[in-house]
C-alpha positions in Angstrom: 0.0 0.0 0.0 1.2 3.5 -0.7 2.1 6.0 2.0 -0.7 8.1 3.3 -1.1 11.7 2.3 0.3 14.3 4.8 -3.0 15.0 6.4 -4.1 11.3 6.4 -3.3 8.6 9.0 -3.2 4.8 8.6 -4.0 2.3 11.3 -4.0 -1.6 11.1 -6.3 -3.5 13.4 -8.2 -6.7 14.0 -11.1 -7.3 16.4 -11.3 -11.0 17.7 -14.6 -12.8 17.0 -15.7 -13.2 20.6 -14.9 -9.6 21.5 -16.8 -8.4 18.4 -19.8 -10.5 19.3 -19.7 -9.2 22.9 -19.5 -5.6 21.8 -22.2 -5.7 19.2 -24.5 -7.8 21.4 -24.2 -5.3 24.3 -24.7 -2.3 22.0 -27.7 -3.8 20.3 -29.3 -5.1 23.5 -29.4 -1.6 25.1 -30.3 0.3 22.0 -33.3 2.6 22.4 -35.3 0.8 19.8 -34.9 -2.6 21.5 -35.6 -1.2 24.9 -38.8 0.6 23.6 -40.0 -2.6 21.8 -39.3 -4.7 25.0 -41.3 -2.2 27.1 -44.2 -2.4 24.6 -44.2 -6.2 24.7 -44.2 -6.1 28.5 -47.1 -3.6 28.5 -49.0 -5.8 26.2 -48.4 -8.8 28.4 -49.5 -6.9 31.5 -52.7 -5.8 29.7 -53.5 -9.3 28.6 -52.8 -10.6 32.1 -54.9 -8.1 34.1 -57.6 -7.1 31.6 -58.4 -10.4 30.0 -58.0 -13.4 32.5 -59.0 -15.8 29.8 -55.9 -14.7 27.7 -53.3 -15.0 30.5 -51.6 -17.7 28.6 -50.9 -15.2 25.8 -49.2 -12.9 28.4 -47.0 -15.8 29.4 -46.1 -16.4 25.8 -45.2 -12.8 25.3 -43.0 -12.8 28.4 -41.4 -16.0 27.1 -40.6 -14.3 23.8 -39.1 -11.3 25.6 -36.9 -13.6 27.6 -35.7 -15.6 24.6 -34.9 -12.7 22.4 -31.5 -11.9 23.8 -30.4 -15.4 23.2 -31.6 -15.3 19.6 -30.0 -11.9 19.1 -26.6 -13.2 20.3 -26.9 -16.3 18.1 -27.8 -14.1 15.1 -24.9 -11.8 15.6 -22.5 -14.8 16.0 -23.9 -16.3 12.7 -23.6 -13.0 10.8 -19.9 -12.6 12.0 -19.1 -16.2 11.2 -20.6 -16.0 7.7 -18.7 -12.7 6.9 -15.0 -13.1 7.6 -14.5 -9.4 6.8 -15.8 -8.5 10.3 -12.8 -10.2 11.9 -10.1 -9.9 9.1 -7.0 -7.8 9.6 -7.9 -4.4 8.3 -6.1 -1.2 7.4 -7.9 2.1 7.7 -6.7 5.3 6.2 -8.6 8.4 7.4 -8.4 12.1 6.6 -10.6 15.0 6.1 -12.5 13.5 3.1 -13.4 10.2 4.9 -12.1 6.7 5.5 -10.6 4.0 3.2 -10.9 0.5 4.7 -8.8 -2.2 3.1 -9.0 -6.0 4.0 -7.5 -9.0 2.4 -10.0 -9.1 -0.6 -11.8 -5.9 -0.4 -11.5 -2.0 -0.4 -14.2 0.4 0.8 -14.0 4.2 0.5 -16.6 6.1 2.6 -17.1 9.9 3.0 -17.6 11.0 6.6 -21.2 11.9 5.7 -22.0 8.3 5.1 -21.8 7.6 8.8 -25.0 8.2 10.8 -23.0 8.9 13.9 -19.8 8.4 15.9 -19.3 7.3 19.6 -16.6 5.9 21.7 -16.0 4.2 25.0 -12.8 3.6 27.0 -11.5 0.9 24.5 -13.2 1.4 21.1 -14.4 3.9 18.5 -17.7 3.2 16.9 -18.8 4.5 13.4 -22.6 4.1 13.1 -23.7 3.1 9.5 -27.3 2.4 10.6 -29.6 2.6 13.7 -29.3 -1.1 14.4 -26.2 -1.0 16.6 -24.2 -3.1 14.1 -21.4 -0.5 13.9 -17.9 -0.4 12.7 -15.7 -1.2 15.7 -12.2 0.3 15.9 -10.0 -0.5 18.8 -8.4 2.6 20.3 -5.2 0.5 21.1 -4.5 0.5 17.4 -4.2 4.3 17.3 -1.4 6.4 18.7 -2.7 9.3 21.0 -2.3 11.9 18.2 -4.2 9.6 15.8 -6.9 9.2 18.3 -7.3 12.9 18.6 -7.4 13.4 14.8 -9.8 10.5 14.3 -12.1 11.8 17.0 -12.0 15.3 15.6 -12.8 14.2 12.0 -15.5 11.6 12.9 -17.2 14.1 15.3 -17.5 17.0 12.9 -19.2 15.0 10.2 -22.2 16.8 8.6 -25.6 15.5 9.4 
C-alpha cells in the first residue's frame, strides 16, 4: 500500500470474533429501539394478564418471547460474523478530512464521513454508526497512537448531518 497523504493517517487492526460478538450484542441489547420494543411487549403482556384473564396464557407467551430474544440476538450476531469473515479480518484504515478508506484481504471500501450516521466511543473502542441497528464499525483505540486518536475523534465528530 502507498504511504498516506500528509493529512491522512493509517492504522491496522483486527477485532477478535468473541470480542466483536460481545461488543455488538451489548450495544444492540441496550439500544433505544430494543428497549422501547421490549417495554411495549411487556405492557401488552400486562394488559392481557390483568384485563383479559382468559388470555393470560398469551401474556406468558409474550414474556417467554421477551426472555428468549437476547439469546436469539446473540446467536444471530455470531452467525452473521461467522458468515462474513471481513468482520474479523486484519484491516487497514486510512482516514483524513474526506473520509475513510478501509482495506481488507480481498476488499476495499471508501466512505465519506457523511455516510456515517454517527460516531461514539468508550474507553476501548471507537464506533462508526452506519445504521440505527447497533451493528457498527468497531475500531480498537489500542491500534491508534494518541495523536491519531485525537485526529480521528475530531474528523469523525465533525461529520455533517
